[in-house]
C-alpha positions in Angstrom: 101.4 100.2 106.2 104.3 98.8 108.9 102.7 101.3 111.1 99.0 100.1 111.0 100.5 96.5 111.8 102.4 98.2 115.1 98.6 99.7 115.9 97.3 96.1 115.0 99.0 94.7 117.9 98.9 97.5 120.8 95.2 97.4 119.5 95.5 94.0 120.9 97.1 95.3 124.2 93.9 97.4 124.8 95.5 100.5 123.8 93.8 103.6 121.7 95.6 104.2 118.5 95.0 107.4 116.1 97.2 108.4 113.1 98.3 112.4 111.6 99.3 111.8 107.6 99.8 114.5 105.6 97.8 114.5 102.5 100.1 113.3 100.0 100.5 112.0 96.9 100.2 108.4 97.8 99.3 108.7 101.1 97.4 105.6 102.7 94.9 107.1 104.6 91.5 106.0 102.5 93.5 102.4 104.3 94.1 103.3 107.3 90.1 105.0 107.7 89.1 101.7 106.2 91.1 99.9 108.8 88.7 101.6 111.7 91.4 104.4 112.6 90.4 107.7 113.5 93.4 110.1 110.8 94.1 113.5 112.0 95.1 114.9 108.3 97.8 118.0 108.8 98.3 120.7 106.9 101.7 119.3 105.9 104.7 117.4 107.4 105.3 119.7 110.2 102.1 120.1 111.4 102.0 119.2 115.4 98.2 120.2 114.9 97.7 116.1 116.5 99.0 117.3 119.8 95.3 118.3 120.4 94.9 114.6 121.7 97.4 114.8 124.2 99.2 111.5 123.6 100.9 109.0 125.7 103.0 108.2 122.8 104.1 109.7 119.5 105.2 106.5 117.4 106.9 109.0 114.4 107.6 107.1 110.9 109.1 109.9 108.0 111.9 111.0 105.7 110.9 114.1 106.3 110.8 114.9 109.5 114.6 115.3 111.7 116.4 115.6 114.7 115.2 119.3 115.1 111.2 118.4 115.1 111.7 116.1 117.8 113.9 118.1 120.0 110.7 120.4 119.7 108.3 117.3 120.5 110.8 116.7 123.7 110.4 120.2 125.1 107.0 119.3 125.6 107.6 116.3 127.3 106.6 113.9 125.2 107.2 110.5 125.1 108.9 110.3 120.9 109.1 107.0 119.3 111.2 107.0 116.8 111.1 104.4 112.7 114.1 105.1 110.8 116.8 103.1 108.7 118.7 105.9 107.6 121.2 106.3 110.3 120.4 109.5 111.1 121.1 111.2 114.6 117.2 111.7 116.9 116.4 113.2 119.4 113.8 110.5 121.0 113.2 107.7 124.0 113.4 105.1 121.5 114.2 104.1 118.2 113.6 100.8 115.9 115.5 100.5 113.0 115.0 97.1 111.6 117.3 96.4 108.6 120.0 94.9 108.6 123.8 96.8 108.2 126.9 95.4 108.1 128.2 98.5 110.2 126.3 99.3 112.8 125.1 103.4 112.2 124.4 104.4 115.1 126.3 105.8 117.5 125.5 104.5 122.1 123.2 106.6 123.6 120.9 107.3 127.2 117.8 105.8 125.1 116.1 102.4 123.8 117.9 101.3 120.4 115.7 98.4 119.0 118.1 97.7 115.9 117.7 94.4 113.2 115.5 92.5 111.2 114.6 90.2 114.5 112.6 93.5 115.4 111.0 93.8 112.0 106.9 95.3 112.1 105.7 91.8 110.3 102.3 91.1 110.5 101.8 88.0 112.9 100.7 86.3 109.1 103.8 86.0 107.6 104.9 83.7 110.9 108.2 82.0 110.2 107.7 79.9 107.6 108.0 76.2 108.1 107.7 75.2 104.5 110.1 72.4 103.4 111.8 74.5 100.2 113.3 72.0 98.4 113.9 74.1 95.0 113.4 70.6 93.1 111.6 73.3 90.3 110.5 76.5 90.6 106.8 76.3 89.6 105.5 79.4 90.8 107.2 83.2 90.8 106.5 86.3 92.3 107.0 89.5 90.7 106.4 92.6 93.2 108.0 96.0 92.5 105.8 97.9 95.2 102.4 99.0 95.1 102.8 102.2 92.8 105.9 101.6 90.7 107.4 104.4 89.9 109.5 103.4 87.7 107.4 101.3 85.5 109.2 98.3 85.9 106.6 95.6 86.2 105.7 96.6 82.3 109.5 96.4 81.9 108.9 92.8 82.9 106.3 92.0 81.0 107.9 93.0 77.8 110.7 90.9 77.9 108.4 88.0 79.0 107.6 88.1 75.3 111.1 86.6 74.3 111.7 84.1 77.1 109.4 80.7 77.9 109.2 80.1 81.4 108.0 76.8 82.7 106.5 78.4 85.9 103.4 80.8 86.8 104.1 83.9 87.5 102.1 86.3 89.9 102.2 89.4 89.2 101.2 92.1 92.4 100.5 95.8 91.6 98.7 98.6 93.7 95.4 99.8 92.4 97.4 103.1 92.5 99.9 101.7 89.9 99.5 104.2 86.8 99.9 101.9 84.3 97.6 99.6 85.8 95.4 99.4 82.5 98.4 98.9 80.5 99.7 95.9 82.9 95.9 94.6 82.8 96.0 94.7 78.5 99.7 93.5 78.4 98.8 90.0 80.7 96.5 88.9 78.1 98.9 88.0 76.0 100.2 85.6 78.3 98.6 81.8 79.7 101.2 81.8 82.4 100.7 85.3 84.4 98.2 85.8 86.9 97.5 89.5 88.4 96.8 90.6 92.3 95.6 94.0 92.3 96.2 95.4 95.9 96.3 91.9 96.6 95.6 91.4 101.2 97.3 87.1 100.5 100.7 88.2 100.3 101.6 85.6 103.0 100.2 82.7 101.2 101.4 83.6 98.1 105.0 83.9 99.3 104.8 80.6 101.0 103.4 78.9 97.7 105.8 80.6 95.4 109.3 79.7 95.0 111.1 82.6 93.8 110.2 86.2 94.1 111.9 88.7 91.8 111.0 92.9 92.4 112.2 95.8 94.6 113.5 96.0 97.8 111.4 97.7 101.3 109.4 96.6 103.4 109.3 93.3 101.5 112.1 92.2 101.7 111.4 91.7 105.5 107.6 89.4 104.8 109.8 87.6 101.7 112.8 86.8 104.6 110.8 85.8 106.9 108.7 83.0 104.9 112.0 82.2 103.3 111.7 83.2 99.6 114.6 84.0 97.7 115.3 86.2 95.0 116.4 88.7 93.3 116.1 92.4 94.3 116.4 96.1 92.5 116.1 99.4 94.2 113.5 101.4 93.5 113.9 103.8 95.5 117.1 105.5 97.5 116.3 104.3 100.6 116.3 100.5 99.4 120.2 100.6 98.0 122.5 99.9 101.2 120.1 97.3 102.8 119.6 95.0 99.5 123.4 95.3 99.3 124.3 94.6 102.6 122.0 91.8 102.3 123.8 90.6 99.0 126.7 90.3 101.4 125.3 87.6 103.4 124.0 85.6 100.2 119.9 86.7 101.3 119.2 87.5 97.6 120.4 88.9 94.2 121.1 92.1 94.0 121.0 94.1 90.3 121.4 97.5 92.0 119.3 101.0 91.5 116.9 100.7 88.4 118.1 102.3 85.0 116.5 102.2 81.7 118.1 98.9 80.4 116.7 96.4 83.1 114.0 94.4 80.7 116.5 91.8 79.5 118.5 92.2 83.2 115.8 90.6 85.0 114.7 87.5 82.7 118.6 87.5 82.5 119.2 86.6 86.5 115.8 84.8 86.5 117.2 82.6 83.5 120.4 82.2 85.7 118.8 81.7 89.1 116.1 79.0 88.9 117.4 76.4 87.9 120.2 76.7 90.6 119.1 74.6 93.3 121.9 75.3 95.5 122.1 78.9 95.2 118.3 79.1 96.2 118.9 76.9 99.2 121.6 79.2 100.3 119.6 82.0 100.0 116.5 80.6 101.8 119.2 79.1 104.5 120.3 82.6 105.6 117.2 84.5 105.3 115.7 82.3 107.8 118.3 82.8 109.8 117.6 86.7 110.5 114.7 85.9 112.8 112.8 88.3 111.1 109.8 89.9 113.1 110.6 87.5 116.3 111.9 90.1 118.7 108.7 92.7 118.0 107.4 91.5 121.6 110.4 93.7 123.1 109.2 96.4 120.7 105.4 96.4 122.2 106.4 95.5 125.9 108.2 99.0 125.2 105.5 100.9 124.6 103.2 99.7 126.9 105.0 99.7 130.0 103.3 102.0 132.6 105.3 105.6 132.4 
């Protein structure tokens, strides 16, 4: 999704953007097409047939593509920009890693580096929040474990909710591709304080309105930090673990670690502990805003659109 956001920004500057995607499980090709972009469907991740389009820039954003793949592209005299957050070696003209790292992961190089949350690819609708979050009471709670929620955390949360009483409204957000969607729809009928949002395009509004977040790390972390929304985070994928832990060290959120089988009660124990702790919530919110998420993205756009 971050590439879609970046493409919108590039198009707004008058540039033509097209996508090349392998038809892997969980792909968002249909969403990209619905947004009006041309898509080259690749036979595999390493397929380079998209080069027939003679692009001025190639922007790579895929964990399976590595330095050797990049070197092959550079031999073709192509301009290459890489989006990554794993601290790997690269061969490119520019690198963007929007994650916060306690310790720098990249050596000094002769290619441009855009490192840290201030360069996060954030949709303009997630502009820095001006909301005065007093946290006198937590009235609305966002619950989001990613679009597909492969480990079933949404159902774990709902299972535990039966045993707890909260004076708050829960906004449960899931993707249409969530394999447990029918079960989730059935389960929420047991609750009067749970609202389900499927494939919501109202995330900026919901983050602004909610007082607390419970869910996964990942890209949503930066949207949440820009909104100053405090909460509890769990890593639902291995690439979320380091960043979630590093942000916990600077008191941006509480981190529960990677998902395990017995998360049901952990979620509700953390909720019960934090939602009445006004001081801790205020600290998390203020530290989130200090990261200046996305406020230097214009520098990335300037780099990509300056004359070759």
